[in-house]
VOPAGU-2260 file (C-alpha; in pm, 1 decimal, decimal comma):
REM VOPAGU-2260
SITE   aa  ch    i         X         Y         Z
SITE  MET   A    0    5829,3    4027,3    -799,0
SITE  SER   A    1    5492,4    4122,4    -924,1
SITE  GLU   A    2    5418,1    4176,2   -1287,7
SITE  GLN   A    3    5258,5    4507,8   -1380,1
SITE  LYS   A    4    5024,1    4534,7   -1679,0
SITE  ALA   A    5    4980,4    4855,9   -1874,7
SITE  VAL   A    6    4617,3    4940,0   -1932,7
SITE  GLU   A    7    4518,7    5163,4   -2221,1
SITE  ASN   A    8    4177,5    5328,2   -2204,0
SITE  THR   A    9    4011,8    5457,3   -2517,1
SITE  VAL   A   10    3681,9    5636,9   -2521,2
SITE  VAL   A   11    3480,3    5616,9   -2838,4
SITE  GLN   A   12    3167,2    5823,5   -2880,9
SITE  ILE   A   13    2891,0    5631,6   -3056,7
SITE  PRO   A   14    2582,0    5833,8   -3166,7
SITE  THR   A   15    2277,0    5740,9   -2957,3
SITE  THR   A   16    2077,8    5601,5   -3249,6
SITE  LEU   A   17    2361,2    5371,0   -3357,0
SITE  ARG   A   18    2425,6    5269,4   -2996,3
SITE  ASN   A   19    2059,9    5180,0   -2938,5
SITE  LYS   A   20    2044,5    4985,1   -3267,6
SITE  ARG   A   21    2359,8    4793,1   -3167,6
SITE  VAL   A   22    2222,2    4716,9   -2824,4
SITE  ASN   A   23    1895,9    4592,3   -2972,4
SITE  GLN   A   24    2083,9    4367,4   -3217,4
SITE  ASN   A   25    2302,1    4226,4   -2935,5
SITE  ASP   A   26    1992,2    4169,4   -2716,9
SITE  LYS   A   27    1818,9    3991,8   -3001,8
SITE  LEU   A   28    2114,1    3762,9   -3060,2
SITE  PHE   A   29    2153,8    3694,7   -2690,5
SITE  ASN   A   30    1780,0    3625,1   -2652,5
SITE  GLU   A   31    1793,5    3372,1   -2933,7
SITE  LEU   A   32    2045,6    3165,4   -2740,5
SITE  THR   A   33    1947,4    2874,2   -2519,8
SITE  ALA   A   34    1926,5    2928,7   -2146,7
SITE  ASP   A   35    2245,8    2728,1   -2091,5
SITE  GLU   A   36    2431,2    2944,5   -2344,0
SITE  GLN   A   37    2301,3    3266,0   -2184,4
SITE  ILE   A   38    2408,4    3143,6   -1840,5
SITE  ALA   A   39    2757,0    3057,0   -1972,5
SITE  ILE   A   40    2797,3    3406,0   -2120,2
SITE  ILE   A   41    2674,3    3570,1   -1799,7
SITE  LEU   A   42    2909,1    3363,9   -1579,9
SITE  LYS   A   43    3204,3    3431,2   -1808,7
SITE  ARG   A   44    3140,7    3808,1   -1793,9
SITE  HIS   A   45    3092,1    3787,9   -1413,8
SITE  ARG   A   46    3431,2    3617,2   -1375,9
SITE  GLU   A   47    3595,6    3883,0   -1592,6
SITE  ILE   A   48    3443,9    4163,3   -1381,9
SITE  VAL   A   49    3534,6    4004,0   -1050,6
SITE  SER   A   50    3891,7    3929,4   -1155,3
SITE  SER   A   51    3938,3    4285,5   -1281,1
SITE  LEU   A   52    3806,4    4419,3    -948,2
SITE  VAL   A   53    4038,8    4189,3    -752,7
SITE  ALA   A   54    4336,0    4288,9    -969,2
SITE  ASN   A   55    4265,1    4659,5    -908,5
SITE  ALA   A   56    4221,1    4617,4    -532,7
């Protein structure tokens, strides 16, 4: 038996100026991390994306 997971999608509209400000703040924080920390975050996100693609295939 396979387990099915319910996925709930919610779309939130963020005004462009706030979105750009948030992105800039996130980039600044990310850029302040060490290279090893940045790589760890990127690899973690990559694994999440790949596993979601495999689960949907």
